[in-house]
C-alpha positions in Angstrom: 14.0 -16.1 -37.3 17.6 -14.8 -36.6 20.2 -16.5 -38.6 22.2 -16.6 -34.4 18.8 -18.9 -33.0 18.1 -21.2 -35.9 22.4 -22.3 -35.7 21.6 -22.3 -31.2 18.4 -24.3 -32.6 20.5 -26.4 -35.1 23.1 -27.3 -31.9 20.9 -29.2 -30.0 19.6 -30.7 -32.6 23.3 -32.1 -33.0 24.1 -32.3 -29.2 20.8 -34.6 -28.8 21.5 -37.2 -31.7 25.3 -37.3 -30.5 22.9 -38.3 -27.3 20.5 -40.9 -28.5 23.8 -42.4 -30.3 25.8 -42.6 -27.5 22.6 -43.6 -25.6 21.9 -46.7 -27.9 26.7 -47.7 -27.7 25.3 -47.6 -23.2 23.3 -49.8 -24.2 25.2 -51.9 -25.9 28.2 -51.7 -24.6 27.4 -52.0 -20.4 25.5 -54.4 -18.4 22.6 -53.7 -16.3 24.7 -53.0 -13.5 26.5 -49.9 -15.0 24.3 -48.8 -17.5 22.3 -45.7 -15.3 26.5 -44.4 -14.3 27.6 -45.2 -19.1 23.7 -43.6 -19.3 24.6 -40.3 -17.6 28.1 -40.1 -19.6 26.4 -39.3 -21.8 24.1 -37.6 -22.0 26.2 -35.0 -20.8 29.5 -35.9 -23.2 28.1 -33.4 -26.2 28.0 -31.0 -24.1 31.3 -30.9 -21.9 33.1 -31.2 -25.5 31.1 -28.0 -27.2 31.8 -26.1 -23.3 35.4 -26.8 -23.3 36.6 -26.4 -27.0 35.1 -22.5 -26.4 35.9 -22.5 -22.6 38.2 -24.5 -21.5 35.9 -25.2 -18.9 34.1 -28.2 -16.9 30.8 -27.6 -15.6 30.8 -28.9 -12.7 27.6 -29.6 -12.3 27.5 -31.9 -15.7 30.4 -33.9 -13.9 28.2 -34.6 -11.5 25.4 -35.6 -12.8 28.2 -38.0 -14.6 28.7 -38.9 -10.8 25.8 -39.5 -10.0 24.7 -42.4 -13.2 28.4 -43.5 -11.3 26.9 -44.1 -7.3 23.9 -45.3 -8.3 25.3 -48.5 -10.6 28.0 -48.9 -7.8 25.3 -49.4 -5.0 23.8 -51.4 -7.8 26.9 -53.9 -8.6 27.2 -54.2 -4.6 24.0 -55.0 -4.1 24.3 -57.3 -7.6 27.6 -59.0 -7.3 28.9 -57.5 -3.5 30.7 -55.1 -2.0 34.3 -56.6 -4.0 33.7 -55.5 -7.4 31.8 -51.9 -6.1 35.3 -51.7 -4.9 37.3 -52.3 -7.6 36.7 -49.6 -10.0 36.6 -47.1 -7.2 40.4 -48.2 -6.3 41.2 -47.2 -10.4 39.4 -43.8 -9.6 41.5 -43.0 -6.6 44.5 -43.4 -8.9 43.3 -41.6 -11.2 42.6 -39.1 -9.0 45.6 -38.7 -7.1 48.0 -39.1 -10.6 46.7 -36.4 -12.7 46.2 -33.9 -8.6 49.3 -33.2 -9.3 49.5 -33.2 -12.9 46.7 -29.9 -12.0 49.4 -28.6 -9.1 51.6 -28.1 -11.7 49.8 -27.4 -14.6 49.5 -30.1 -16.5 45.8 -30.7 -16.5 42.4 -28.7 -14.8 40.5 -30.1 -11.7 38.1 -31.0 -13.9 39.8 -32.8 -16.0 40.8 -34.9 -12.7 37.0 -35.3 -11.4 36.6 -35.7 -15.2 38.4 -39.0 -15.5 38.1 -40.3 -11.4 34.6 -40.7 -12.6 35.4 -42.2 -16.6 38.4 -44.1 -15.0 36.2 -46.0 -12.8 32.3 -46.9 -15.1 35.3 -48.1 -17.8 36.8 -50.5 -15.4 34.2 -51.3 -14.2 32.2 -51.6 -17.6 35.1 -53.9 -18.3 36.0 -56.5 -15.7 32.8 -56.6 -14.9 32.8 -58.6 -18.7 36.3 -59.7 -18.1 34.6 -61.5 -15.0 31.8 -62.9 -16.2 34.1 -65.0 -19.2 36.6 -65.5 -16.3 33.6 -67.6 -14.7 32.0 -69.3 -17.5 35.4 -70.0 -18.9 36.2 -71.9 -15.0 32.4 -73.2 -14.7 33.6 -76.3 -15.1 35.7 -77.1 -12.5 34.1 -75.7 -9.8 32.9 -73.4 -8.9 36.1 -72.2 -6.1 37.7 -72.0 -9.9 35.4 -70.0 -11.6 35.3 -67.2 -9.1 38.9 -67.3 -8.9 38.9 -67.3 -12.7 36.4 -64.7 -13.2 38.5 -61.9 -10.5 41.4 -62.9 -12.8 40.1 -62.1 -15.6 38.3 -59.6 -14.6 41.5 -57.9 -13.5 42.9 -58.3 -16.2 40.5 -56.4 -18.6 40.4 -53.7 -16.2 44.1 -53.2 -16.9 43.7 -53.3 -19.8 41.1 -50.9 -21.0 42.5 -48.4 -18.6 45.7 -49.0 -20.4 43.7 -48.4 -24.0 41.8 -45.5 -22.6 45.0 -43.5 -21.3 46.4 -44.7 -24.5 43.9 -43.2 -26.4 43.3 -40.1 -24.9 47.5 -38.7 -25.2 47.3 -39.5 -28.5 45.0 -37.4 -28.7 45.9 -35.5 -26.4 49.2 -34.5 -28.2 47.2 -34.2 -31.0 45.8 -31.2 -30.0 49.2 -30.2 -28.2 50.0 -29.0 -32.1 47.4 -28.4 -33.9 47.3 -25.8 -31.7 51.0 -25.1 -31.6 51.2 -24.8 -35.8 48.0 -22.8 -35.6 50.0 -20.0 -33.0 53.0 -20.2 -35.9 50.7 -19.6 -38.8 49.1 -16.2 -36.9 53.2 -15.0 -35.2 54.0 -14.9 -39.3 51.1 -13.6 -39.4 51.4 -10.8 -37.0 54.6 -10.8 -38.6 54.3 -10.5 -42.9 51.0 -7.2 -41.8 53.6 -5.8 -39.6 56.7 -6.0 -43.0 54.3 -4.8 -45.4 51.8 -1.8 -43.4 48.2 -1.3 -43.6 48.5 -1.9 -47.7 45.1 -3.7 -50.1 46.7 -7.1 -49.0 46.5 -6.6 -45.2 42.5 -7.7 -45.2 43.0 -11.2 -46.8 46.0 -11.8 -44.8 44.3 -11.8 -41.7 40.9 -13.8 -42.9 43.1 -16.6 -43.5 43.9 -16.6 -39.9 41.3 -18.5 -38.2 38.5 -16.2 -35.8 37.9 -15.6 -32.5 35.5 -18.4 -31.9 37.8 -20.7 -32.8 41.4 -19.4 -32.0 43.0 -21.7 -29.5 42.7 -19.7 -25.3 44.9 -20.9 -23.0 45.7 -24.4 -21.9 44.8 -27.7 -24.1 40.9 -28.6 -23.8 41.5 -31.9 -22.7 38.2 -32.5 -21.8 37.0 -34.1 -25.2 40.1 -35.7 -25.3 38.9 -38.2 -22.4 35.8 -38.7 -23.3 36.1 -39.4 -27.0 38.6 -41.7 -24.9 36.3 -43.2 -23.4 33.7 -43.9 -25.7 36.7 -45.2 -28.0 37.6 -47.6 -25.0 33.7 -49.2 -23.9 33.3 -49.6 -28.5 36.2 -51.4 -28.7 35.7 -53.8 -24.6 32.4 -53.0 -23.4 30.6 -55.9 -23.2 28.9 -57.3 -26.8 
């Protein structure tokens, strides 16, 4: 068996293990109505991270699979809790799409980041908003049904805001770290080329070239922001999701 085949099999095992771990997180940190959407995100997370890191792409079929799971969860929530509870996550997703679409036109983000982020924001606000609404309704139950419902709605909206703020903060910090890493690596490569140019093709040239990252690891055009979004989503879900 060739080394390439062995490496490919090892990567598949790692991806399956990551999916299994994320499915456990999804099942313990989300409600039944949100579970399908979060499980769909878990199923595509490892592949999206790998592809975006290598080719700076977030394939539509994978993002579409996550979106399909979200649609199922949204429909379930609308049936179980009413249309209002299903509309708030969609409103958050629309807000994300509008803001980041402008950034994509300016070249700051890719359209794949816009679409993936909309799915993640909708799923996250659905989970955390539902958890906050349940806690608020329980706390206000003693004051009557109307007061309990009001407290539940307010707590749900506050929890959704908190989750979006945390999600954006984590994703932004990871994005800044990626930009800093890319900048440092680019400077190191330029410095190495300058040394090679000054030294000429001497005995040390192969060694100097070897300290530069191999082609498979060197950054291509753009910053892979998809992994930042996905890591931020799962981190926020762990911290603020239902438990």
